[in-house]
DRENTORKOL-3810 file (N, C-alpha, C; in nm, 4 decimals):
REM DRENTORKOL-3810
@n.u->-2.5567; n.v->-0.7238; n.w->-2.0770; ca.u->-2.5210; ca.v->-0.7829; ca.w->-1.9775; c.u->-2.3896; c.v->-0.8163; c.w->-1.9602
@n.u->-2.3300; n.v->-0.7485; n.w->-1.9541; ca.u->-2.1622; ca.v->-0.7741; ca.w->-1.9172; c.u->-2.1535; c.v->-0.8132; c.w->-1.7784
@n.u->-2.0661; n.v->-0.9169; n.w->-1.7664; ca.u->-2.0557; ca.v->-0.9846; ca.w->-1.6715; c.u->-1.8770; c.v->-0.8799; c.w->-1.6123
@n.u->-1.9109; n.v->-0.8546; n.w->-1.4415; ca.u->-1.7781; ca.v->-0.7364; ca.w->-1.4356; c.u->-1.7089; c.v->-0.8662; c.w->-1.2952
@n.u->-1.5989; n.v->-0.8217; n.w->-1.3764; ca.u->-1.4950; ca.v->-0.9607; ca.w->-1.2895; c.u->-1.4821; c.v->-0.9164; c.w->-1.1306
@n.u->-1.4779; n.v->-1.0054; n.w->-1.0453; ca.u->-1.4634; ca.v->-0.9904; ca.w->-0.9092; c.u->-1.3461; c.v->-0.9654; c.w->-0.8561
@n.u->-1.2691; n.v->-0.9001; n.w->-0.9874; ca.u->-1.1352; ca.v->-0.7846; ca.w->-0.9042; c.u->-1.2069; c.v->-0.6842; c.w->-0.8494
@n.u->-1.2618; n.v->-0.6524; n.w->-0.9865; ca.u->-1.3323; ca.v->-0.5183; ca.w->-0.9700; c.u->-1.4644; c.v->-0.4839; c.w->-0.9285
@n.u->-1.4744; n.v->-0.6016; n.w->-0.9279; ca.u->-1.5564; ca.v->-0.5422; ca.w->-0.7767; c.u->-1.5484; c.v->-0.5641; c.w->-0.6593
@n.u->-1.4737; n.v->-0.6151; n.w->-0.5879; ca.u->-1.3579; ca.v->-0.6283; ca.w->-0.5322; c.u->-1.3287; c.v->-0.4875; c.w->-0.4967
@n.u->-1.2317; n.v->-0.4069; n.w->-0.5881; ca.u->-1.2130; ca.v->-0.3369; ca.w->-0.6394; c.u->-1.2859; c.v->-0.1506; c.w->-0.5203
@n.u->-1.3533; n.v->-0.2105; n.w->-0.6857; ca.u->-1.5106; ca.v->-0.0498; ca.w->-0.6187; c.u->-1.5180; c.v->-0.0125; c.w->-0.5005
@n.u->-1.5390; n.v->-0.1246; n.w->-0.4290; ca.u->-1.6645; ca.v->-0.1912; ca.w->-0.3331; c.u->-1.5417; c.v->-0.1332; c.w->-0.2311
@n.u->-1.3793; n.v->-0.1611; n.w->-0.1896; ca.u->-1.2916; ca.v->-0.0946; ca.w->-0.1269; c.u->-1.2916; c.v->0.0578; c.w->-0.1268
@n.u->-1.3488; n.v->0.0881; n.w->-0.2277; ca.u->-1.2766; ca.v->0.2154; ca.w->-0.3257; c.u->-1.4245; c.v->0.3417; c.w->-0.1964
@n.u->-1.5353; n.v->0.2456; n.w->-0.2264; ca.u->-1.7323; ca.v->0.2961; ca.w->-0.1905; c.u->-1.6039; c.v->0.3148; c.w->-0.0147
@n.u->-1.5851; n.v->0.2186; n.w->0.0876; ca.u->-1.5927; ca.v->0.2051; ca.w->0.1553; c.u->-1.4845; c.v->0.3111; c.w->0.2522
@n.u->-1.3672; n.v->0.3318; n.w->0.1724; ca.u->-1.2430; ca.v->0.4668; ca.w->0.2195; c.u->-1.3046; c.v->0.5510; c.w->0.1557
@n.u->-1.4234; n.v->0.6496; n.w->0.0803; ca.u->-1.5040; ca.v->0.7869; ca.w->0.0632; c.u->-1.5405; c.v->0.7984; c.w->0.1956
@n.u->-1.5369; n.v->0.7215; n.w->0.2858; ca.u->-1.6346; ca.v->0.7732; ca.w->0.4380; c.u->-1.4982; c.v->0.7723; c.w->0.5139
@n.u->-1.3583; n.v->0.7768; n.w->0.4889; ca.u->-1.2732; ca.v->0.7963; ca.w->0.5754; c.u->-1.1526; c.v->0.9399; c.w->0.5125
@n.u->-1.2060; n.v->0.9711; n.w->0.3464; ca.u->-1.0830; ca.v->1.0386; ca.w->0.3046; c.u->-1.0745; c.v->1.1715; c.w->0.3242
@n.u->-1.1803; n.v->1.2408; n.w->0.4385; ca.u->-1.1709; ca.v->1.3274; ca.w->0.4892; c.u->-0.9659; c.v->1.4169; c.w->0.5633
@n.u->-0.8824; n.v->1.3997; n.w->0.6501; ca.u->-0.7380; ca.v->1.4261; ca.w->0.6304; c.u->-0.6614; c.v->1.3531; c.w->0.6757
@n.u->-0.6837; n.v->1.2286; n.w->0.6486; ca.u->-0.5820; ca.v->1.1677; ca.w->0.6158; c.u->-0.5262; c.v->1.0910; c.w->0.4382
@n.u->-0.4211; n.v->1.0591; n.w->0.4225; ca.u->-0.3506; ca.v->0.9817; ca.w->0.2715; c.u->-0.3524; c.v->0.8777; c.w->0.3051
@n.u->-0.3954; n.v->0.8224; n.w->0.1791; ca.u->-0.4403; ca.v->0.6767; ca.w->0.1155; c.u->-0.2790; c.v->0.6318; c.w->0.0388
@n.u->-0.2836; n.v->0.5023; n.w->0.1056; ca.u->-0.1868; ca.v->0.3667; ca.w->0.1284; c.u->-0.2098; c.v->0.2981; c.w->-0.0529
@n.u->-0.1853; n.v->0.3435; n.w->-0.1321; ca.u->-0.2026; ca.v->0.2365; ca.w->-0.2280; c.u->-0.1176; c.v->0.1646; c.w->-0.2339
@n.u->-0.1740; n.v->0.0410; n.w->-0.3000; ca.u->-0.0563; ca.v->-0.1006; ca.w->-0.3231; c.u->-0.1095; c.v->-0.1368; c.w->-0.4672
@n.u->0.0127; n.v->-0.2177; n.w->-0.5264; ca.u->0.0424; ca.v->-0.2284; ca.w->-0.6272; c.u->0.0875; c.v->-0.3847; c.w->-0.6536
@n.u->0.0460; n.v->-0.5159; n.w->-0.7090; ca.u->0.1766; ca.v->-0.5942; ca.w->-0.7056; c.u->0.0909; c.v->-0.6824; c.w->-0.7955
@n.u->0.1947; n.v->-0.7743; n.w->-0.8050; ca.u->0.2230; ca.v->-0.8699; ca.w->-0.9021; c.u->0.3155; c.v->-0.9790; c.w->-0.8813
@n.u->0.3302; n.v->-1.0976; n.w->-0.9722; ca.u->0.3940; ca.v->-1.1779; ca.w->-0.8713; c.u->0.4657; c.v->-1.1709; c.w->-0.8643
@n.u->0.5715; n.v->-1.1372; n.w->-0.8620; ca.u->0.7177; ca.v->-1.0979; ca.w->-0.8407; c.u->0.7432; c.v->-0.9935; c.w->-0.7387
@n.u->0.6311; n.v->-0.8236; n.w->-0.7773; ca.u->0.6973; ca.v->-0.7424; ca.w->-0.7099; c.u->0.6463; c.v->-0.6701; c.w->-0.6590
@n.u->0.6532; n.v->-0.5671; n.w->-0.5651; ca.u->0.5675; ca.v->-0.5282; ca.w->-0.5329; c.u->0.5476; c.v->-0.3837; c.w->-0.5080
@n.u->0.4468; n.v->-0.2802; n.w->-0.4537; ca.u->0.4519; ca.v->-0.0990; ca.w->-0.4842; c.u->0.4130; c.v->-0.0783; c.w->-0.4070
@n.u->0.4363; n.v->-0.0129; n.w->-0.3647; ca.u->0.2963; ca.v->0.1350; ca.w->-0.2355; c.u->0.3943; c.v->0.2610; c.w->-0.2316
@n.u->0.2474; n.v->0.3417; n.w->-0.2075; ca.u->0.2718; ca.v->0.4851; ca.w->-0.2188; c.u->0.1778; c.v->0.5732; c.w->-0.1756
@n.u->0.2280; n.v->0.6861; n.w->-0.1010; ca.u->0.0880; ca.v->0.7386; ca.w->-0.0058; c.u->0.1404; c.v->0.8818; c.w->-0.0966
@n.u->-0.0310; n.v->0.8893; n.w->-0.1227; ca.u->-0.1594; ca.v->0.9946; ca.w->-0.1976; c.u->-0.1582; c.v->1.0761; c.w->-0.1509
@n.u->-0.2090; n.v->1.1916; n.w->-0.1513; ca.u->-0.3200; ca.v->1.3503; ca.w->-0.1250; c.u->-0.3501; c.v->1.3351; c.w->-0.2178
@n.u->-0.4898; n.v->1.2587; n.w->-0.2187; ca.u->-0.6048; ca.v->1.2876; ca.w->-0.3177; c.u->-0.6766; c.v->1.4452; c.w->-0.3339
@n.u->-0.6136; n.v->1.5342; n.w->-0.1965; ca.u->-0.6760; ca.v->1.6380; ca.w->-0.2354; c.u->-0.6168; c.v->1.6785; c.w->-0.3428
@n.u->-0.4430; n.v->1.6698; n.w->-0.3621; ca.u->-0.3962; ca.v->1.7933; ca.w->-0.4652; c.u->-0.3608; c.v->1.6499; c.w->-0.5887
@n.u->-0.3611; n.v->1.5677; n.w->-0.5350; ca.u->-0.3209; ca.v->1.4658; ca.w->-0.6442; c.u->-0.1937; c.v->1.4053; c.w->-0.6478
@n.u->-0.1811; n.v->1.3475; n.w->-0.5765; ca.u->-0.0338; ca.v->1.3634; ca.w->-0.5975; c.u->0.0981; c.v->1.2773; c.w->-0.4997
@n.u->0.1671; n.v->1.2420; n.w->-0.4954; ca.u->0.2360; ca.v->1.1055; ca.w->-0.4629; c.u->0.2971; c.v->1.1624; c.w->-0.3972
@n.u->0.3090; n.v->1.1078; n.w->-0.2367; ca.u->0.3471; ca.v->1.1807; ca.w->-0.1443; c.u->0.5171; c.v->1.1244; c.w->-0.1276
@n.u->0.4721; n.v->0.9342; n.w->-0.0964; ca.u->0.6288; ca.v->0.9001; ca.w->-0.0495; c.u->0.5868; c.v->0.7476; c.w->-0.0804
@n.u->0.6819; n.v->0.7077; n.w->-0.1867; ca.u->0.7258; ca.v->0.5221; ca.w->-0.2387; c.u->0.7834; c.v->0.4201; c.w->-0.2669
@n.u->0.7498; n.v->0.3282; n.w->-0.2386; ca.u->0.8087; ca.v->0.2652; ca.w->-0.2481; c.u->0.7904; c.v->0.0831; c.w->-0.3099
@n.u->0.9095; n.v->0.0503; n.w->-0.3874; ca.u->0.8402; ca.v->-0.1046; ca.w->-0.4619; c.u->0.9788; c.v->-0.1327; c.w->-0.4424
@n.u->0.9661; n.v->-0.2938; n.w->-0.4684; ca.u->1.0541; ca.v->-0.3592; ca.w->-0.4655; c.u->1.1383; c.v->-0.3882; c.w->-0.6239
@n.u->1.1107; n.v->-0.2793; n.w->-0.7007; ca.u->1.1651; ca.v->-0.2579; ca.w->-0.8711; c.u->1.3009; c.v->-0.1683; c.w->-0.7950
@n.u->1.3242; n.v->-0.0334; n.w->-0.6269; ca.u->1.4243; ca.v->-0.0475; ca.w->-0.6520; c.u->1.5804; c.v->-0.0777; c.w->-0.6562
@n.u->1.6622; n.v->-0.0189; n.w->-0.6299; ca.u->1.8004; ca.v->-0.0592; ca.w->-0.6826; c.u->1.8149; c.v->-0.1260; c.w->-0.5653
@n.u->1.8272; n.v->-0.0891; n.w->-0.3709; ca.u->1.8660; ca.v->-0.1432; ca.w->-0.2865; c.u->1.7984; c.v->-0.2716; c.w->-0.2371
@n.u->1.6416; n.v->-0.2735; n.w->-0.3237; ca.u->1.5955; ca.v->-0.3629; ca.w->-0.3125; c.u->1.6409; c.v->-0.4959; c.w->-0.3642
@n.u->1.6112; n.v->-0.4575; n.w->-0.4578; ca.u->1.6829; ca.v->-0.5771; ca.w->-0.6365; c.u->1.7922; c.v->-0.6675; c.w->-0.6110
@n.u->1.8454; n.v->-0.5714; n.w->-0.5369; ca.u->2.0112; ca.v->-0.6458; ca.w->-0.5426; c.u->1.9827; c.v->-0.7397; c.w->-0.4493
@n.u->1.8845; n.v->-0.7756; n.w->-0.3159; ca.u->1.8869; ca.v->-0.8520; ca.w->-0.1632; c.u->1.8322; c.v->-0.9958; c.w->-0.2700
@n.u->1.8861; n.v->-1.0839; n.w->-0.2244; ca.u->1.8065; ca.v->-1.2426; ca.w->-0.2387; c.u->1.6645; c.v->-1.2452; c.w->-0.1763
@n.u->1.5712; n.v->-1.2168; n.w->-0.1927; ca.u->1.4911; ca.v->-1.2411; ca.w->-0.0295; c.u->1.3614; c.v->-1.3335; c.w->-0.1263
@n.u->1.2998; n.v->-1.3485; n.w->-0.0484; ca.u->1.2012; ca.v->-1.3987; ca.w->-0.0182; c.u->1.0875; c.v->-1.3002; c.w->-0.0483
@n.u->0.9394; n.v->-1.3328; n.w->-0.1228; ca.u->0.8519; ca.v->-1.2683; ca.w->-0.1907; c.u->0.7559; c.v->-1.1789; c.w->-0.0012
@n.u->0.7490; n.v->-1.2729; n.w->0.0901; ca.u->0.6680; ca.v->-1.2328; ca.w->0.1470; c.u->0.7811; c.v->-1.1661; c.w->0.2566
@n.u->0.8935; n.v->-1.1617; n.w->0.2648; ca.u->1.0340; ca.v->-1.1021; ca.w->0.3000; c.u->1.0375; c.v->-0.9636; c.w->0.2473
@n.u->1.0048; n.v->-0.9409; n.w->0.1285; ca.u->1.0322; ca.v->-0.8464; ca.w->0.0682; c.u->0.8904; c.v->-0.7169; c.w->0.0656
@n.u->0.7934; n.v->-0.7985; n.w->0.0982; ca.u->0.6771; ca.v->-0.7007; ca.w->0.1070; c.u->0.7544; c.v->-0.6639; c.w->0.3232
@n.u->0.7568; n.v->-0.7195; n.w->0.3753; ca.u->0.7941; ca.v->-0.6661; ca.w->0.4897; c.u->0.9105; c.v->-0.5315; c.w->0.4806
@n.u->0.9892; n.v->-0.5562; n.w->0.4226; ca.u->1.1271; ca.v->-0.4860; ca.w->0.4035; c.u->1.0612; c.v->-0.3510; c.w->0.3587
@n.u->1.0025; n.v->-0.3791; n.w->0.2443; ca.u->0.9298; ca.v->-0.2119; ca.w->0.1569; c.u->0.7860; c.v->-0.1567; c.w->0.2825
@n.u->0.7971; n.v->-0.2501; n.w->0.2970; ca.u->0.6765; ca.v->-0.1758; ca.w->0.4670; c.u->0.7462; c.v->-0.0226; c.w->0.5427
@n.u->0.8499; n.v->-0.1375; n.w->0.6190; ca.u->0.9795; ca.v->-0.0944; ca.w->0.6995; c.u->1.0321; c.v->0.0606; c.w->0.6163
@n.u->1.0363; n.v->0.0279; n.w->0.4994; ca.u->1.1201; ca.v->0.1295; ca.w->0.4241; c.u->1.0000; c.v->0.2665; c.w->0.3854
@n.u->0.8981; n.v->0.2115; n.w->0.3499; ca.u->0.7627; ca.v->0.3030; ca.w->0.3264; c.u->0.7106; c.v->0.3920; c.w->0.4717
@n.u->0.7257; n.v->0.2899; n.w->0.5409; ca.u->0.7256; ca.v->0.4000; ca.w->0.7407; c.u->0.8570; c.v->0.4816; c.w->0.7334
@n.u->0.9167; n.v->0.4522; n.w->0.7348; ca.u->1.0285; ca.v->0.5330; ca.w->0.7364; c.u->1.0186; c.v->0.6928; c.w->0.6859
@n.u->0.9875; n.v->0.6475; n.w->0.5377; ca.u->1.0181; ca.v->0.7760; ca.w->0.4406; c.u->0.8720; c.v->0.8698; c.w->0.4424
@n.u->0.7717; n.v->0.7591; n.w->0.5398; ca.u->0.6672; ca.v->0.8552; ca.w->0.5397; c.u->0.6859; c.v->0.9391; c.w->0.7020
@n.u->0.7229; n.v->0.9019; n.w->0.7587; ca.u->0.7869; ca.v->0.9648; ca.w->0.9158; c.u->0.8741; c.v->1.0826; c.w->0.8995
@n.u->0.9659; n.v->1.0272; n.w->0.7919; ca.u->0.9953; ca.v->1.1617; ca.w->0.7479; c.u->0.9902; c.v->1.3033; c.w->0.7381
@n.u->0.8367; n.v->1.2974; n.w->0.6404; ca.u->0.7419; ca.v->1.3305; ca.w->0.5819; c.u->0.6453; c.v->1.4179; c.w->0.7125
@n.u->0.6346; n.v->1.3722; n.w->0.8099; ca.u->0.5805; ca.v->1.3673; ca.w->0.9268; c.u->0.4292; c.v->1.3337; c.w->0.8902
@n.u->0.4473; n.v->1.1970; n.w->0.8486; ca.u->0.3053; ca.v->1.1405; ca.w->0.7838; c.u->0.2553; c.v->1.0392; c.w->0.9139
@n.u->0.1287; n.v->1.0270; n.w->0.9704; ca.u->0.1734; ca.v->0.9207; ca.w->1.0502; c.u->-0.0168; c.v->0.8403; c.w->1.0550
@n.u->-0.0850; n.v->0.9202; n.w->1.0035; ca.u->-0.2161; ca.v->0.8838; ca.w->1.0069; c.u->-0.2602; c.v->0.8456; c.w->0.8715
@n.u->-0.2799; n.v->0.7015; n.w->0.8180; ca.u->-0.3391; ca.v->0.6845; ca.w->0.7209; c.u->-0.4455; c.v->0.5859; c.w->0.6535
@n.u->-0.4881; n.v->0.5839; n.w->0.5235; ca.u->-0.5454; ca.v->0.5030; ca.w->0.5076; c.u->-0.5187; c.v->0.3755; c.w->0.4447
@n.u->-0.5692; n.v->0.2182; n.w->0.4622; ca.u->-0.5438; ca.v->0.1369; ca.w->0.3406; c.u->-0.6288; c.v->0.1249; c.w->0.2187
@n.u->-0.5493; n.v->0.1002; n.w->0.0958; ca.u->-0.6103; ca.v->0.1003; ca.w->-0.0149; c.u->-0.5663; c.v->-0.0321; c.w->-0.0556
@n.u->-0.6548; n.v->-0.1748; n.w->-0.0104; ca.u->-0.5777; ca.v->-0.2616; ca.w->-0.0384; c.u->-0.6308; c.v->-0.3384; c.w->-0.2039
@n.u->-0.7384; n.v->-0.2125; n.w->-0.2632; ca.u->-0.7250; ca.v->-0.1756; ca.w->-0.4372; c.u->-0.8050; c.v->-0.3287; c.w->-0.4108
@n.u->-0.7840; n.v->-0.4053; n.w->-0.5576; ca.u->-0.8562; ca.v->-0.5712; ca.w->-0.6121; c.u->-0.7237; c.v->-0.6706; c.w->-0.5190
@n.u->-0.6604; n.v->-0.6539; n.w->-0.4318; ca.u->-0.6120; ca.v->-0.7977; ca.w->-0.3295; c.u->-0.7003; c.v->-0.8026; c.w->-0.2394
@n.u->-0.6327; n.v->-0.9524; n.w->-0.1765; ca.u->-0.7634; ca.v->-0.9782; ca.w->-0.0999; c.u->-0.6267; c.v->-1.0001; c.w->0.0389
@n.u->-0.6981; n.v->-0.9580; n.w->0.1463; ca.u->-0.5845; ca.v->-0.9073; ca.w->0.3034; c.u->-0.5649; c.v->-1.0713; c.w->0.3403
@n.u->-0.4614; n.v->-1.0919; n.w->0.2249; ca.u->-0.3622; ca.v->-1.1756; ca.w->0.3410; c.u->-0.2464; c.v->-1.1853; c.w->0.2429
@n.u->-0.1127; n.v->-1.3162; n.w->0.3311; ca.u->-0.0049; ca.v->-1.2922; ca.w->0.2465; c.u->0.0160; c.v->-1.1450; c.w->0.2291
@n.u->0.1126; n.v->-1.1512; n.w->0.1249; ca.u->0.2182; ca.v->-1.0556; ca.w->0.0881; c.u->0.1177; c.v->-0.8787; c.w->0.1257
@n.u->-0.0158; n.v->-0.8658; n.w->0.1283; ca.u->-0.0781; ca.v->-0.7513; ca.w->0.1618; c.u->-0.1220; c.v->-0.7141; c.w->0.3148
@n.u->-0.0761; n.v->-0.8691; n.w->0.3462; ca.u->-0.1388; ca.v->-0.8306; ca.w->0.4968; c.u->0.0223; c.v->-0.8466; c.w->0.5560
@n.u->0.0836; n.v->-0.9299; n.w->0.5409; ca.u->0.2518; ca.v->-0.8860; ca.w->0.6104; c.u->0.3027; c.v->-0.7107; c.w->0.5746
@n.u->0.2639; n.v->-0.6375; n.w->0.3840; ca.u->0.2898; ca.v->-0.5633; ca.w->0.4324; c.u->0.1995; c.v->-0.4893; c.w->0.5136
@n.u->0.1299; n.v->-0.4726; n.w->0.5403; ca.u->-0.0074; ca.v->-0.4219; ca.w->0.6619; c.u->0.0549; c.v->-0.3948; c.w->0.7859
@n.u->0.0575; n.v->-0.5086; n.w->0.8369; ca.u->0.1203; ca.v->-0.5185; ca.w->0.9662; c.u->0.2433; c.v->-0.4653; c.w->0.9958
@n.u->0.3668; n.v->-0.4911; n.w->0.9392; ca.u->0.5438; ca.v->-0.4090; ca.w->0.9023; c.u->0.4606; c.v->-0.2267; c.w->0.9352
@n.u->0.3474; n.v->-0.1934; n.w->0.8550; ca.u->0.3349; ca.v->-0.0532; ca.w->0.8737; c.u->0.3212; c.v->-0.0055; c.w->1.0094
@n.u->0.1814; n.v->-0.0605; n.w->1.0567; ca.u->0.1544; ca.v->-0.0557; ca.w->1.1966; c.u->0.2598; c.v->-0.0824; c.w->1.3099
@n.u->0.3197; n.v->-0.2020; n.w->1.2907; ca.u->0.4595; ca.v->-0.2302; ca.w->1.3818; c.u->0.5544; c.v->-0.0529; c.w->1.3639
@n.u->0.5714; n.v->-0.0215; n.w->1.2965; ca.u->0.6554; ca.v->0.1070; ca.w->1.2258; c.u->0.6213; c.v->0.2017; c.w->1.2580
@n.u->0.4803; n.v->0.2484; n.w->1.2968; ca.u->0.4362; ca.v->0.3757; ca.w->1.3233; c.u->0.2881; c.v->0.4060; c.w->1.2852
@n.u->0.2719; n.v->0.3561; n.w->1.1669; ca.u->0.1019; ca.v->0.4194; ca.w->1.0672; c.u->0.0495; c.v->0.3748; c.w->1.0957
@n.u->-0.0612; n.v->0.4460; n.w->1.1588; ca.u->-0.2000; ca.v->0.4297; ca.w->1.2154; c.u->-0.3320; c.v->0.4224; c.w->1.1053
@n.u->-0.3853; n.v->0.3077; n.w->1.0532; ca.u->-0.4602; ca.v->0.3154; ca.w->0.9818; c.u->-0.5695; c.v->0.2062; c.w->1.0677
END
């Protein structure tokens, strides 16, 4: 019997819970590495990315900020781009990441800027 990593278990557990919400909403998927954070709003019915934002983009990369400030800034940018596409209700897929630190700051910034989840 193979041991399944705790990150994979957490990812599968979160996705299982989100299946019940999939009806009419888009999904915000978040990817986090040691230095960067990227997020995208995905339409699961068509399997297409509608909006994305990342800390690798030129306008963010050139600014000197701390990681938490970057995640807050990316949240503002993603929320603004989502409003331009008339997206207001989404569900938050944090994947294998725990809901604290940069992920929590990102989610709270999205809520402040008008996205509902």
